[in-house]
N, CA and C of each residue as an Amber inpcrd file, in Angstrom:
protein
   354
   0.8500000  -1.1790000   0.0000000   0.0000000   0.0000000   0.0000000
   0.8970000   1.2450000   0.0000000   0.6200000   2.1780000  -0.8900000
   1.4440000   3.3830000  -0.9650000   0.9120000   4.4680000  -0.0120000
   1.6340000   5.5830000   0.0410000   1.2930000   6.6640000   0.9680000
  -0.1110000   7.2170000   0.7370000  -0.4460000   7.4370000  -0.5120000
  -1.7460000   8.0420000  -0.8280000  -2.8980000   7.1300000  -0.4280000
  -2.7670000   5.8440000  -0.7140000  -3.8160000   4.8970000  -0.3540000
  -3.9770000   4.8060000   1.1560000  -2.8720000   4.8020000   1.8880000
  -2.9280000   4.7670000   3.3470000  -3.6320000   5.9990000   3.8970000
  -3.3070000   7.1740000   3.3400000  -3.9320000   8.4140000   3.7910000
  -5.4310000   8.3920000   3.5130000  -5.8190000   7.9200000   2.3450000
  -7.2300000   7.8660000   1.9950000  -8.0020000   6.8880000   2.8760000
  -7.3490000   5.8240000   3.2820000  -7.9780000   4.8490000   4.1770000
  -8.2030000   5.4610000   5.5590000  -7.1950000   6.1860000   6.0680000
  -7.3520000   6.8760000   7.3560000  -8.4670000   7.9100000   7.2740000
  -8.5370000   8.6410000   6.1630000  -9.5620000   9.6640000   5.9790000
 -10.9550000   9.0470000   5.9660000 -11.1140000   7.9160000   5.3140000
 -12.4250000   7.2630000   5.2440000 -12.8980000   6.8240000   6.6230000
 -11.9820000   6.3040000   7.4370000 -12.3460000   5.8950000   8.7960000
 -12.7900000   7.0900000   9.6260000 -12.0680000   8.1860000   9.5110000
 -12.4130000   9.3920000  10.2610000 -13.7710000   9.9240000   9.8310000
 -14.0170000   9.9530000   8.5430000 -15.2850000  10.4800000   8.0290000
 -16.4650000   9.6160000   8.4400000 -16.2490000   8.3120000   8.5620000
 -17.3110000   7.4240000   9.0190000 -17.7030000   7.7470000  10.4630000
 -16.7100000   7.9980000  11.3090000 -16.9780000   8.3490000  12.7040000
 -17.6940000   9.6960000  12.7890000 -17.2260000  10.6670000  12.0110000
 -17.8430000  11.9950000  12.0340000 -19.2880000  11.9120000  11.5500000
 -19.5400000  11.1160000  10.5360000 -20.9050000  10.9620000  10.0240000
 -21.8200000  10.3640000  11.0880000 -21.3000000   9.4150000  11.8870000
 -22.1250000   8.7970000  12.9290000 -22.4060000   9.7640000  14.0800000
 -21.4840000  10.7070000  14.3270000 -21.6940000  11.7150000  15.3720000
 -22.7890000  12.6830000  14.9490000 -22.7780000  13.0670000  13.6750000
 -23.8270000  13.9260000  13.1480000 -23.5730000  15.4120000  13.2870000
 -22.3130000  15.8430000  13.4020000 -22.0090000  17.2680000  13.4620000
 -21.4440000  17.7350000  12.1270000 -21.4320000  19.0480000  11.9390000
 -20.8240000  19.6060000  10.7350000 -19.3350000  19.3170000  10.7470000
 -18.7210000  19.2390000   9.5580000 -17.3450000  18.7770000   9.4420000
 -16.4650000  19.8390000   8.7940000 -15.3520000  20.1630000   9.4550000
 -14.3350000  21.0430000   8.8760000 -13.2930000  20.1520000   8.2170000
 -13.3320000  20.0880000   6.9010000 -12.4460000  19.2270000   6.1320000
 -11.2980000  20.0530000   5.5610000 -10.0810000  19.5290000   5.6850000
  -8.8820000  20.2320000   5.2450000  -8.1620000  19.3850000   4.2080000
  -7.6890000  20.0320000   3.1530000  -6.8610000  19.3560000   2.1520000
  -5.6530000  20.2350000   1.8710000  -4.5010000  19.6110000   1.7220000
  -3.3010000  20.3940000   1.4430000  -2.5790000  19.8250000   0.2290000
  -1.9640000  20.7230000  -0.5080000  -1.0810000  20.3710000  -1.6060000
   0.2340000  21.1040000  -1.3300000   1.2670000  20.8420000  -2.0680000
   2.5170000  21.5690000  -1.8120000   2.4020000  23.0910000  -1.9630000
   1.4780000  23.5560000  -2.8020000   1.3690000  24.9940000  -3.0430000
   0.1960000  25.6740000  -2.3580000  -0.8410000  24.9480000  -1.9760000
  -2.0490000  25.5670000  -1.4370000  -2.6350000  24.7350000  -0.3120000
  -3.5770000  25.3460000   0.4310000  -4.3320000  24.6340000   1.4500000
  -5.7880000  25.0480000   1.3250000  -6.6760000  24.0870000   1.4780000
  -8.1000000  24.2890000   1.2730000  -8.8510000  23.8380000   2.5230000
  -9.9420000  24.5220000   2.8640000 -10.7750000  24.1360000   3.9950000
 -12.2380000  24.3100000   3.6110000 -13.0690000  23.3540000   4.0220000
 -14.5030000  23.4100000   3.7750000 -15.2360000  22.9740000   5.0160000
 -16.3600000  23.6100000   5.2730000 -17.2660000  23.1300000   6.3120000
 -18.4830000  22.5780000   5.5890000 -18.7320000  21.2780000   5.7970000
 -19.8450000  20.6030000   5.1470000 -20.8010000  20.0620000   6.1940000
 -21.9810000  19.6760000   5.7430000 -22.9180000  19.0190000   6.6420000
 -22.3420000  17.6580000   7.0280000 -22.9190000  17.0300000   8.0290000
 -22.3870000  15.7680000   8.5420000 -22.3630000  14.6800000   7.4710000
 -23.3730000  14.6510000   6.6170000 -23.4020000  13.6270000   5.5790000
 -22.6110000  14.0200000   4.3400000 -22.1040000  15.2590000   4.2880000
 -21.2700000  15.7080000   3.1890000 -22.0480000  16.1520000   1.9650000
 -23.3530000  16.3510000   2.1050000 -24.1650000  16.6750000   0.9420000
 -24.1390000  18.1490000   0.5610000 -23.7520000  19.0360000   1.5030000
 -23.8090000  20.4660000   1.2210000 -22.6160000  21.1730000   1.8350000
 -22.0130000  22.1020000   1.1050000 -20.9050000  22.9090000   1.6150000
 -21.4950000  24.1600000   2.2510000 -21.1530000  24.3920000   3.5260000
 -21.6910000  25.5280000   4.2620000 -20.7580000  26.7360000   4.2190000
 -19.4540000  26.4940000   4.1800000 -18.4660000  27.5740000   4.0940000
 -17.1830000  26.9890000   3.5200000 -16.4040000  27.8420000   2.8530000
 -15.1440000  27.3660000   2.2940000 -14.1150000  28.4860000   2.2850000
 -12.8460000  28.0930000   2.2590000 -11.7370000  29.0450000   2.1880000
 -10.5250000  28.3180000   1.6180000  -9.6960000  29.0600000   0.9000000
  -8.4620000  28.4810000   0.3740000  -7.4760000  29.6000000   0.0860000
  -6.2460000  29.2220000  -0.1640000  -5.2150000  30.2070000  -0.4780000
  -5.3630000  30.7410000  -1.8930000  -6.2890000  30.2160000  -2.6550000
  -6.5420000  30.7150000  -4.0020000  -7.4490000  31.9490000  -4.0050000
  -8.1490000  32.1980000  -2.9120000  -9.0720000  33.3310000  -2.8470000
  -8.3010000  34.6390000  -2.6980000  -8.7880000  35.6640000  -3.3590000
  -8.0770000  36.9440000  -3.3540000  -8.0690000  37.5890000  -1.9670000
  -9.1360000  37.3940000  -1.1640000  -9.1720000  37.9760000   0.1800000
  -8.0480000  37.4310000   1.0620000  -7.7380000  36.1740000   0.8870000
  -6.6930000  35.5370000   1.6930000  -5.3210000  35.7970000   1.0840000
  -5.2350000  35.7560000  -0.2370000  -3.9500000  35.9320000  -0.9120000
  -3.3130000  37.2800000  -0.6300000  -4.1430000  38.3120000  -0.4560000
  -3.5930000  39.6440000  -0.1960000  -3.0090000  39.7570000   1.2050000
  -3.4810000  38.9080000   2.1440000  -2.9580000  38.9660000   3.5140000
  -1.6930000  38.1300000   3.6940000  -1.4130000  37.2360000   2.7430000
  -0.2550000  36.3380000   2.8480000   0.9470000  36.9890000   2.1720000
   2.0550000  36.9980000   2.8730000   3.3030000  37.4800000   2.2810000
   4.1230000  36.2720000   1.8490000   4.5190000  36.2400000   0.6140000
   5.3580000  35.1530000   0.1400000   4.5610000  33.9830000  -0.3850000
   5.0290000  32.7750000  -0.1000000   4.4960000  31.5310000  -0.6430000
   3.1460000  31.1770000  -0.0130000   2.2550000  30.5660000  -0.7860000
   0.9290000  30.1980000  -0.2800000   0.8860000  28.7940000   0.3140000
   1.9840000  28.0820000   0.3250000   2.0020000  26.7230000   0.8430000
   2.7600000  26.6000000   2.1460000   2.6760000  27.6150000   3.0210000
   3.4160000  27.5520000   4.2830000   2.4770000  27.7080000   5.4820000
   3.0470000  27.7140000   6.6780000   2.2690000  27.7700000   7.9110000
   1.5040000  29.0850000   8.0340000   2.0990000  30.1940000   7.6110000
   1.4050000  31.4780000   7.6900000   0.1590000  31.4910000   6.8110000
   0.2250000  30.8730000   5.6510000  -0.9430000  30.7770000   4.7790000
  -2.0280000  29.9170000   5.4230000  -1.6190000  28.8300000   6.0850000
  -2.5800000  27.9620000   6.7540000  -3.2780000  28.6970000   7.9020000
  -2.5300000  29.5240000   8.6270000  -3.1450000  30.3150000   9.6950000
  -4.1780000  31.2840000   9.1350000  -3.8690000  31.8940000   8.0100000
  -4.8060000  32.8370000   7.3850000  -6.0860000  32.1150000   6.9480000
  -5.9460000  30.9370000   6.3710000  -7.1110000  30.1710000   5.9340000
  -7.9350000  29.7230000   7.1390000  -7.2730000  29.3030000   8.2140000
  -7.9900000  28.8810000   9.4220000  -8.8040000  30.0060000  10.0420000
  -8.2200000  31.1810000  10.1250000  -8.9520000  32.3240000  10.6620000
 -10.1200000  32.7260000   9.7810000  -9.9060000  32.6800000   8.4700000
 -10.9440000  33.0840000   7.5260000 -12.1190000  32.1130000   7.5430000
 -11.8410000  30.8080000   7.5790000 -12.9250000  29.8170000   7.5810000
 -13.7210000  29.8970000   8.8750000 -13.0530000  30.1940000   9.9880000
 -13.7560000  30.3240000  11.2630000 -14.6780000  31.5450000  11.2520000
 -14.1880000  32.6640000  10.7360000 -15.0330000  33.8610000  10.6550000
 -16.2470000  33.6200000   9.7600000 -16.0220000  32.9650000   8.6440000
 -17.1180000  32.6850000   7.7250000 -18.1350000  31.7290000   8.3460000
 -17.6640000  30.7540000   9.1110000 -18.5720000  29.8090000   9.7690000
 -19.4020000  30.5120000  10.8360000 -18.7630000  31.3630000  11.6250000
 -19.4880000  32.0860000  12.6640000 -20.5290000  33.0290000  12.0620000
 -20.2450000  33.6140000  10.9130000 -21.2250000  34.4540000  10.2190000
 -22.4500000  33.6460000   9.7980000 -22.2400000  32.3830000   9.4610000
 -23.3410000  31.5070000   9.0450000 -24.0060000  30.7970000  10.2140000
 -23.6030000  31.1110000  11.4390000 -24.2260000  30.5190000  12.6200000
 -23.6860000  29.1590000  13.0060000 -22.5250000  28.8040000  12.5080000
 -21.8960000  27.5210000  12.8460000 -20.7940000  27.8110000  13.8460000
 -20.8830000  27.2300000  15.0400000 -19.8350000  27.4670000  16.0270000
 -19.1720000  26.1870000  16.5150000 -19.7390000  25.0210000  16.1790000
 -19.1380000  23.7580000  16.5990000 -19.0500000  22.8130000  15.4080000
 -17.8550000  22.2870000  15.1680000 -17.6200000  21.3750000  14.0430000
 -16.7360000  20.2160000  14.5060000 -16.6590000  19.1920000  13.6850000
 -15.7090000  18.0990000  13.8770000 -14.5700000  18.3150000  12.8950000
 -13.3320000  18.1530000  13.3390000 -12.1690000  18.4270000  12.4980000
 -11.7910000  17.1790000  11.7210000 -11.8210000  17.2960000  10.3990000
 -11.4460000  16.2030000   9.5000000 -10.1430000  16.5920000   8.8140000
  -9.0620000  15.9530000   9.2040000  -7.7480000  16.3080000   8.6640000
  -7.4250000  15.5400000   7.3860000  -8.3940000  14.8020000   6.8740000
  -8.2750000  14.0650000   5.6060000  -7.1210000  13.0680000   5.5960000
  -6.8110000  12.4940000   6.7320000  -5.7590000  11.4890000   6.8160000
  -4.3620000  12.0510000   6.9390000  -4.2070000  13.3850000   6.8730000
  -2.8850000  13.9910000   7.0250000  -2.4830000  13.9900000   8.4980000
  -1.1930000  13.9480000   8.7650000  -0.7080000  14.0010000  10.1400000
  -1.0220000  15.3570000  10.7450000  -1.2980000  15.3660000  12.0540000
  -1.6750000  16.5980000  12.7430000  -0.4080000  17.3280000  13.1930000
   0.2450000  17.9910000  12.2540000   1.3860000  18.8420000  12.5640000
   1.5750000  19.7910000  11.4020000   2.4170000  20.7660000  11.5670000
   2.7080000  21.6990000  10.4820000   1.5200000  22.5340000  10.0740000
   1.2130000  22.5050000   8.7920000   0.1470000  23.3560000   8.2540000
  -1.2380000  22.9470000   8.7460000  -1.4740000  21.6490000   8.9300000
  -2.7770000  21.1860000   9.4130000  -3.0070000  21.6900000  10.8360000
  -1.9970000  21.5770000  11.6740000  -2.1100000  22.0450000  13.0580000
  -2.2650000  23.5670000  13.1020000  -1.5410000  24.2850000  12.2700000
  -1.6300000  25.7440000  12.2440000  -3.0330000  26.1950000  11.8450000
  -3.6230000  25.5350000  10.8680000  -4.9850000  25.8750000  10.4570000
  -5.9730000  25.6110000  11.5880000  -5.8430000  24.4660000  12.2490000
  -6.7520000  24.1200000  13.3440000  -6.6130000  25.1080000  14.5090000
  -5.3890000  25.4530000  14.8780000  -5.1760000  26.3950000  15.9800000
  -5.7340000  27.7780000  15.6480000  -5.5550000  28.2270000  14.4140000
  -6.0790000  29.5430000  14.0110000  -7.6060000  29.5400000  14.0250000
  -8.2220000  28.4450000  13.6120000  -9.6810000  28.3600000  13.6360000
 -10.2160000  28.3710000  15.0650000  -9.5090000  27.6870000  15.9660000
  -9.9170000  27.6940000  17.3760000  -9.7780000  29.0910000  17.9740000
  -8.6810000  29.7740000  17.6730000  -8.4610000  31.1320000  18.1960000
  -9.5180000  32.1120000  17.6920000 -10.0170000  31.8820000  16.4820000
 -11.0380000  32.7660000  15.9080000 -12.4330000  32.4680000  16.4450000
 -12.5900000  31.4070000  17.2530000 -13.8570000  31.1620000  17.9090000
 -14.5780000  29.8920000  17.5120000 -14.0090000  29.0820000  16.6490000
 -14.6410000  27.8390000  16.2300000 -14.3090000  26.7540000  17.2520000
 -15.3000000  25.9430000  17.6240000 -15.0950000  24.8940000  18.6220000
 -15.0550000  23.5320000  17.9350000 -14.0390000  22.7290000  18.2910000
 -13.9700000  21.3350000  17.8620000 -13.0180000  20.5710000  18.7240000
């Protein structure tokens, strides 16, 4: 089993647990150049809020490269503000099988600091 398949297997297990809990899900995906975050319903049928380093509102606040910890912090703060505007204050964190360190941890910490609970 290669790295990608292992990550996808971990992600599927996490999503199954989150679906059984029945809370909204903050899903994070990262690539070498960008980081993406979405808040979806528990069953994944509807996107309630989204943010990424591709958006102009976030890109103007980031200095330098969009694939670093500072960019992840900006995305985490932005997604939390957008969720709170939509009346969402509690979510389950779905790290999509990625290890909880670096950019994933920075995004989660920034979202918590901005007022999102998980």
